[in-house]
C-alpha positions as CSV (number, residue, x, y, z in Angstrom):
1,M,-49.7,29.3,-11.1
2,K,-45.9,29.5,-10.8
3,I,-43.4,30.6,-13.4
4,N,-39.9,29.2,-13.6
5,N,-37.8,31.4,-11.3
6,N,-34.7,30.6,-13.4
7,Y,-35.9,32.8,-16.3
8,I,-34.4,36.0,-14.9
9,A,-31.2,34.2,-13.7
10,S,-30.7,32.7,-17.1
11,F,-31.1,36.0,-19.0
12,L,-28.9,37.9,-16.5
13,L,-26.2,35.2,-16.7
14,F,-26.2,35.2,-20.5
15,A,-26.2,39.0,-20.6
16,E,-23.0,39.0,-18.6
17,I,-21.4,36.7,-21.2
18,L,-22.3,39.1,-23.9
19,V,-21.0,42.2,-22.2
20,G,-17.4,41.1,-21.8
21,Q,-14.9,38.3,-21.3
22,A,-12.0,37.7,-19.0
23,V,-8.5,38.9,-20.1
24,K,-7.1,35.4,-20.4
25,A,-10.0,34.3,-22.6
26,Q,-9.4,37.4,-24.8
27,E,-5.7,36.6,-25.1
28,K,-6.7,33.1,-26.2
29,T,-9.1,34.5,-28.7
30,D,-6.5,36.8,-30.2
31,E,-4.0,33.9,-30.5
32,T,-6.7,31.7,-32.1
33,L,-7.4,34.3,-34.8
34,K,-3.6,34.8,-35.5
35,Q,-3.1,31.0,-35.7
36,L,-6.0,30.7,-38.2
37,V,-4.5,33.5,-40.3
38,R,-1.1,31.8,-40.3
39,S,-2.6,28.5,-41.2
40,A,-4.5,30.1,-44.2
41,I,-1.4,31.9,-45.4
42,E,0.7,28.7,-45.1
43,Y,-1.9,26.6,-47.0
44,A,-3.1,29.1,-49.7
45,P,-2.1,27.7,-53.2
46,K,-2.6,31.2,-54.6
47,I,0.1,32.6,-52.4
48,K,2.5,29.8,-53.3
49,E,1.7,30.5,-57.0
50,Q,2.6,34.2,-56.5
51,Q,5.7,33.3,-54.6
52,Q,7.0,31.5,-57.7
53,M,6.8,34.9,-59.5
54,V,9.3,36.2,-56.9
55,N,11.6,33.3,-57.5
56,I,11.3,33.8,-61.3
57,G,12.1,37.5,-60.8
58,D,15.3,36.6,-59.0
59,Y,16.5,34.5,-61.9
60,R,15.4,37.2,-64.4
61,T,17.7,39.6,-62.5
62,K,20.5,37.1,-62.7
63,V,20.0,36.8,-66.5
64,Q,20.2,40.6,-66.8
65,E,23.4,40.7,-64.6
66,S,24.9,38.0,-66.9
67,A,25.0,40.6,-69.7
68,L,27.7,42.5,-67.8
69,K,30.0,39.5,-68.0
70,P,31.9,38.3,-71.1
71,Q,29.9,36.0,-73.4
72,I,32.0,33.1,-74.5
73,Q,31.1,30.5,-77.2
74,S,32.9,27.9,-79.2
75,E,32.3,26.8,-82.8
76,I,33.2,23.8,-84.8
77,G,32.3,23.7,-88.5
78,V,33.0,22.5,-92.0
79,T,32.1,24.4,-95.2
80,R,32.2,23.2,-98.8
81,I,32.7,25.9,-101.4
82,D,32.3,25.4,-105.1
83,P,33.7,26.8,-107.3
84,V,36.7,28.4,-105.8
85,A,38.7,31.1,-107.6
86,K,42.0,30.0,-109.2
87,A,44.9,31.9,-110.8
88,N,46.6,30.2,-113.7
89,F,50.2,30.8,-114.5
90,G,51.0,28.8,-117.6
91,T,50.7,25.2,-116.7
92,T,50.4,26.0,-113.0
93,S,47.2,26.8,-111.2
94,L,47.1,28.5,-107.8
95,Q,44.0,28.1,-105.5
96,F,44.2,30.4,-102.4
97,Q,41.1,28.9,-100.6
98,P,40.4,25.2,-100.3
99,N,37.0,23.7,-101.3
100,M,36.7,22.1,-97.8
101,N,37.1,24.6,-95.0
102,Y,37.4,23.3,-91.5
103,N,37.2,25.6,-88.5
104,A,37.2,25.2,-84.7
105,N,37.5,28.2,-82.4
106,I,36.5,29.7,-79.1
107,G,35.4,33.4,-79.0
108,A,34.4,36.0,-76.5
109,N,32.4,39.2,-76.6
110,Y,32.3,41.8,-73.9
111,V,30.5,45.1,-73.7
112,L,33.1,47.5,-72.3
113,Y,30.7,50.5,-71.9
114,D,27.0,51.1,-72.7
115,W,26.5,54.4,-70.9
116,G,24.7,52.6,-68.0
117,K,21.9,51.0,-70.1
118,Q,22.4,47.5,-68.8
119,N,22.6,48.7,-65.2
120,I,19.2,50.3,-65.5
121,N,17.8,47.1,-67.0
122,I,19.1,45.3,-63.8
123,E,17.5,47.9,-61.6
124,K,14.2,47.5,-63.5
125,S,14.4,43.7,-63.1
126,K,15.0,44.0,-59.3
127,L,12.1,46.4,-59.0
128,E,9.8,44.0,-60.8
129,T,10.8,41.3,-58.3
130,E,9.9,43.8,-55.5
131,L,6.6,44.3,-57.2
132,S,6.0,40.5,-57.0
133,K,6.9,40.5,-53.4
134,T,4.4,43.3,-52.7
135,G,1.9,41.1,-54.5
136,V,2.6,38.2,-52.2
137,E,2.3,40.4,-49.1
138,G,-0.9,41.9,-50.5
139,L,-2.4,38.4,-51.0
140,K,-1.4,37.5,-47.4
141,N,-3.3,40.6,-46.3
142,I,-6.4,39.6,-48.3
143,Y,-6.4,36.1,-46.8
144,A,-5.8,37.5,-43.3
145,Y,-8.8,39.8,-43.4
146,Q,-11.0,37.1,-45.1
147,V,-10.2,34.8,-42.2
148,A,-10.9,37.6,-39.7
149,N,-14.3,38.4,-41.2
150,L,-15.3,34.8,-41.1
151,Y,-13.9,34.5,-37.6
152,Y,-16.1,37.3,-36.2
153,G,-19.0,36.1,-38.3
154,I,-18.7,32.8,-36.5
155,I,-18.5,34.4,-33.1
156,Y,-21.6,36.4,-33.8
157,T,-23.5,33.4,-35.1
158,Q,-22.4,31.3,-32.1
159,K,-23.6,33.9,-29.6
160,A,-26.8,34.4,-31.6
161,I,-27.4,30.6,-31.4
162,E,-27.0,30.7,-27.6
163,V,-29.5,33.6,-27.3
164,Q,-31.9,31.6,-29.5
165,K,-31.5,28.5,-27.4
166,E,-32.3,30.5,-24.3
167,Q,-35.4,31.8,-26.1
168,L,-36.4,28.2,-27.1
169,K,-36.0,27.0,-23.5
170,L,-38.2,29.8,-22.3
171,V,-40.9,29.0,-24.8
172,E,-40.6,25.3,-23.8
173,D,-41.0,26.1,-20.1
174,N,-43.9,28.4,-20.9
175,G,-45.5,25.6,-22.8
176,K,-45.3,23.3,-19.8
177,I,-46.9,26.0,-17.6
178,I,-49.7,26.5,-20.1
179,G,-50.2,22.7,-20.2
180,D,-50.5,22.6,-16.4
181,R,-52.9,25.6,-16.4
182,L,-55.0,24.0,-19.2
183,K,-55.4,20.9,-17.0
184,Q,-56.6,23.1,-14.1
185,G,-59.0,25.0,-16.3
186,D,-57.1,28.3,-16.0
187,A,-56.0,28.4,-19.7
188,L,-57.6,28.0,-23.1
189,D,-56.7,25.7,-26.0
190,Y,-55.8,28.9,-27.9
191,D,-53.0,29.6,-25.4
192,Q,-51.5,26.1,-26.0
193,V,-51.7,26.4,-29.8
194,T,-50.1,29.9,-29.6
195,I,-47.2,28.6,-27.5
196,Q,-46.7,25.7,-29.9
197,V,-46.5,28.1,-32.9
198,R,-44.0,30.2,-31.0
199,Y,-41.9,27.1,-30.3
200,K,-41.9,26.0,-34.0
201,N,-40.9,29.6,-35.0
202,A,-38.1,29.6,-32.5
203,E,-36.9,26.2,-33.7
204,T,-36.9,27.4,-37.3
205,R,-34.8,30.5,-36.4
206,L,-32.3,28.3,-34.5
207,T,-32.0,25.9,-37.5
208,D,-31.3,28.9,-39.8
209,L,-28.6,30.1,-37.5
210,Q,-27.0,26.7,-37.2
211,S,-27.1,26.4,-41.0
212,Q,-25.4,29.8,-41.3
213,L,-22.8,28.8,-38.8
214,E,-22.0,25.5,-40.7
215,R,-21.7,27.5,-44.0
216,Q,-19.2,29.9,-42.3
217,Y,-17.2,26.9,-41.0
218,I,-17.1,25.4,-44.5
219,Y,-15.6,28.6,-46.0
220,L,-13.1,28.9,-43.1
221,S,-12.1,25.3,-43.6
222,S,-11.5,25.9,-47.3
223,L,-9.2,28.8,-46.4
224,I,-7.0,27.0,-43.8
225,G,-7.0,23.6,-45.6
226,K,-8.4,21.6,-42.7
227,D,-11.6,21.2,-40.6
228,A,-12.2,24.4,-38.7
229,H,-15.0,23.1,-36.5
230,G,-14.3,23.7,-32.8
231,V,-11.2,25.8,-33.3
232,I,-13.0,29.0,-32.2
233,P,-13.8,29.0,-28.5
234,N,-17.4,29.7,-27.4
235,N,-16.2,32.5,-25.2
236,A,-14.4,34.3,-28.0
237,D,-14.9,38.1,-28.1
238,F,-15.4,40.6,-30.9
239,N,-12.5,42.8,-29.8
240,L,-9.8,42.9,-32.4
241,G,-7.3,44.3,-30.0
242,L,-6.3,47.2,-32.3
243,V,-6.4,50.9,-31.6
244,A,-9.0,52.5,-33.9
245,L,-7.4,55.3,-35.8
246,S,-9.1,58.5,-37.0
247,T,-9.8,58.8,-40.7
248,E,-7.0,61.3,-41.2
249,E,-4.5,59.2,-39.2
250,A,-5.5,56.0,-41.1
251,F,-5.2,57.8,-44.5
252,N,-1.7,59.1,-43.7
253,Q,-0.6,55.7,-42.5
254,A,-2.1,54.0,-45.5
255,Q,0.2,56.1,-47.8
256,N,3.0,53.7,-46.7
257,S,1.2,50.5,-45.8
258,N,-1.9,50.2,-48.1
259,F,-1.0,47.5,-50.6
260,D,-2.9,49.0,-53.5
261,L,-0.8,52.2,-53.1
262,K,2.4,50.1,-52.5
263,T,1.8,48.3,-55.8
264,L,1.3,51.6,-57.7
265,K,4.5,53.0,-56.2
266,D,6.4,49.9,-57.2
267,R,5.0,50.2,-60.7
268,D,5.9,53.9,-60.9
269,L,9.5,53.1,-60.1
270,I,9.5,50.5,-62.8
271,A,7.9,52.9,-65.3
272,E,10.6,55.5,-64.4
273,R,13.3,53.0,-65.4
274,E,11.4,52.2,-68.6
275,V,11.5,55.9,-69.5
276,K,15.3,55.9,-69.0
277,I,15.8,52.7,-71.0
278,A,13.6,54.0,-73.8
279,K,15.6,57.3,-73.9
280,M,18.9,55.3,-74.2
281,G,17.6,53.3,-77.2
282,S,19.9,55.4,-79.5
283,A,22.9,55.3,-77.2
284,P,26.1,53.8,-78.6
285,Y,28.1,51.1,-76.9
286,I,31.7,49.9,-77.1
287,A,32.4,46.1,-77.2
288,A,35.5,44.0,-77.4
289,N,35.8,40.7,-79.1
290,A,38.5,38.0,-79.3
291,S,38.8,34.5,-80.7
292,L,41.3,31.7,-80.8
293,G,40.9,28.8,-83.1
294,L,42.3,26.2,-85.6
295,R,41.5,26.3,-89.3
296,N,42.9,25.1,-92.6
297,G,43.7,27.0,-95.8
298,Y,46.9,28.7,-94.7
299,L,48.8,27.3,-97.7
300,P,47.5,27.7,-101.3
301,R,46.6,24.7,-103.4
302,I,49.1,24.4,-106.3
303,N,47.7,22.4,-109.2
304,G,45.0,21.1,-106.8
305,E,47.5,19.4,-104.5
306,I,46.5,19.4,-100.8
307,P,49.3,20.4,-98.4
308,P,50.2,18.2,-95.4
309,I,47.8,18.7,-92.5
310,S,50.6,19.9,-90.2
311,D,51.3,22.7,-92.7
312,D,47.7,23.5,-93.7
313,F,46.1,23.7,-90.3
314,K,47.3,26.5,-88.0
315,F,46.2,28.2,-84.8
316,G,45.1,31.8,-85.2
317,S,43.6,34.5,-83.1
318,T,41.7,37.8,-83.5
319,V,41.3,40.7,-81.1
320,G,39.2,43.8,-81.7
321,V,37.2,46.7,-80.3
322,K,34.2,48.2,-82.0
323,L,31.9,51.2,-81.3
324,T,28.3,50.7,-82.4
325,I,26.3,53.9,-83.0
326,P,22.6,53.7,-83.9
327,V,22.0,56.2,-86.7
328,Y,18.3,55.8,-87.7
329,S,15.5,53.5,-86.6
330,G,12.4,55.3,-87.9
331,N,11.9,57.3,-84.7
332,R,11.4,54.1,-82.8
333,T,13.3,55.4,-79.8
334,A,11.2,58.6,-79.6
335,H,8.0,56.6,-79.9
336,Q,9.0,54.1,-77.2
337,T,10.1,57.0,-74.9
338,E,6.7,58.6,-75.3
339,I,4.9,55.4,-74.6
340,A,6.9,54.9,-71.4
341,R,6.3,58.5,-70.4
342,L,2.5,58.2,-70.9
343,N,2.5,55.0,-69.0
344,R,4.1,56.7,-66.0
345,E,1.6,59.6,-66.3
346,M,-1.2,57.1,-66.3
347,L,0.1,55.6,-63.1
348,K,0.0,59.0,-61.4
349,Y,-3.7,59.3,-62.2
350,S,-4.2,55.7,-61.0
351,A,-2.7,56.7,-57.7
352,E,-5.0,59.7,-57.4
353,V,-8.0,57.5,-58.1
354,T,-6.8,55.0,-55.5
355,N,-6.4,57.7,-52.9
356,Q,-9.8,59.1,-53.7
357,N,-11.4,55.7,-53.3
358,L,-9.3,55.1,-50.2
359,K,-10.5,58.3,-48.5
360,R,-14.1,57.5,-49.4
361,D,-13.9,54.0,-48.0
362,L,-12.1,55.1,-44.9
363,D,-14.8,57.7,-44.2
364,A,-17.5,55.1,-44.8
365,A,-15.9,52.5,-42.5
366,Q,-15.3,55.2,-39.8
367,N,-19.0,56.2,-40.1
368,D,-20.1,52.6,-39.8
369,Y,-17.9,52.1,-36.8
370,N,-19.1,55.3,-35.0
371,T,-22.7,54.5,-35.8
372,A,-22.5,50.9,-34.5
373,K,-20.7,52.2,-31.4
374,S,-23.4,54.7,-30.7
375,K,-26.1,52.1,-31.2
376,L,-24.2,49.6,-29.0
377,E,-24.2,52.1,-26.2
378,L,-28.0,52.6,-26.6
379,S,-28.5,48.8,-26.9
380,E,-26.7,48.2,-23.6
381,R,-29.3,50.5,-21.8
382,N,-32.1,48.7,-23.7
383,V,-30.9,45.3,-22.5
384,F,-30.8,46.6,-18.9
385,Q,-34.3,48.1,-19.3
386,A,-35.6,44.9,-20.9
387,Q,-34.1,42.8,-18.1
388,Y,-35.8,45.1,-15.5
389,A,-39.1,45.0,-17.4
390,L,-39.0,41.2,-17.4
391,K,-38.3,41.2,-13.7
392,L,-41.4,43.4,-13.1
393,A,-43.5,41.3,-15.5
394,N,-42.5,38.1,-13.6
395,A,-43.6,39.6,-10.3
396,R,-46.9,40.8,-11.7
397,F,-47.5,37.5,-13.4
398,K,-47.1,35.6,-10.1
399,N,-49.6,38.0,-8.6
400,G,-52.1,37.4,-11.4
401,V,-52.0,41.0,-12.6
402,I,-50.9,40.2,-16.2
403,T,-51.4,37.2,-18.5
404,N,-49.0,34.8,-20.0
405,V,-49.1,36.6,-23.3
406,E,-47.7,39.8,-21.7
407,I,-44.8,38.0,-20.0
408,E,-44.0,36.3,-23.2
409,A,-43.8,39.7,-24.8
410,S,-41.3,40.8,-22.2
411,Q,-39.2,37.7,-22.7
412,T,-39.2,38.2,-26.5
413,A,-38.3,41.9,-26.1
414,L,-35.3,40.9,-24.0
415,R,-34.1,38.4,-26.6
416,E,-34.5,40.9,-29.4
417,T,-32.5,43.5,-27.5
418,Q,-29.7,41.0,-26.8
419,L,-29.6,40.0,-30.5
420,T,-29.5,43.7,-31.5
421,Q,-26.6,44.2,-29.1
422,L,-24.8,41.3,-30.7
423,Q,-25.4,42.8,-34.1
424,Y,-23.9,46.1,-33.1
425,Q,-20.9,44.5,-31.5
426,Y,-20.4,42.5,-34.8
427,Q,-20.8,45.6,-36.9
428,M,-18.2,47.5,-34.9
429,S,-15.8,44.6,-35.4
430,I,-16.4,44.4,-39.1
431,A,-16.0,48.2,-39.5
432,Q,-12.8,48.2,-37.5
433,L,-11.5,45.3,-39.6
434,E,-12.3,47.3,-42.8
435,L,-10.5,50.4,-41.4
436,N,-7.4,48.3,-40.5
437,R,-7.5,46.5,-43.9
438,L,-7.6,49.8,-45.8
439,T,-4.8,51.2,-43.7
440,G,-2.7,48.1,-44.3
441,I,-2.3,47.1,-40.6
442,K,-0.8,43.6,-40.0
443,F,-2.5,42.1,-36.9
444,W,-1.3,38.5,-37.2
């Protein structure tokens, strides 16, 4: 009645794998995660779509800037007028305007001064482009942490599969021992049936874990745009490689790096310009205009006779400056100013709500991290105790003091403590990811 002496060695070896990894392996793990994030950002169609908004914003700014330059246009036209006023002097008729009027000119308009209204419009356009850029960076941040969550989910599932495989091997080896003992008359058919049921249950759990792993790889592949199978090494660790900040430190840092707050700050700057623009709705502006062109009708028609073209068509020019002063628009400017002011006031409340939610989520993530860390420390002791208990059970079993059922219970207890330890490591990583996401930390 011998039990496989490799049981303890297998569990101890696997426990060492769970506890930590070599420095070089960790560096490779970190670089793998960063490369996956870069691949996802490079591939993401949504980010490319948002980038087009940045490009459009640049051109919108150029359109606004063009208003500071002279606007030049040319015209060519012909106009028929009937009837045309005539003056009769006896038998002579005098027509000062021809029926057919031809005109070709080039003109220019230029706003000399508008009290800075157009410059504010340009500032607003640039701020809108910055808002689009913040949106692009925010999307990159979202994709990065989606990849990281999948990455650590895959690590957890891979390790859980290895634990389950070890359990399956133990059940299989126990089945062989029970089979040998059954032949010798030292075991019952019940023992053999029981071990077969345990084996099927272990197989089912392994199948579920493998299905879960495949689903995670499918999601990861969709993010990076290529097959993700095999890109994450089996010895990858949970450590994100970032310093865990306290809630207060994270909250203070998030004021400058959290993308929700950044977006609200950008929108507030835009709203500030909108208030200024609305207030200047009644501001006057000074514009200059000039034109140079060729037209007919310089000589009057006497008795309907058309003068020679060389005498009738002349080049002419006009130059002028005008001051436009809005007088009344039904209080439109006042209403638009109030709308802009209320919109900015609403953004202030939005920032308060976002900060309130941010503080709550940071506290929750910090609590999850601390709880998982405490449980992990306890689980490490539990794993050690379960390993020691299995060692004692093995010795007692060889001496015939306990039955196969009891040693199986020790083996199962060790597997469960190892899986629990994995879960706490995974929960710590996810909590730390959430803290860093809320803070706005860029890890890739």
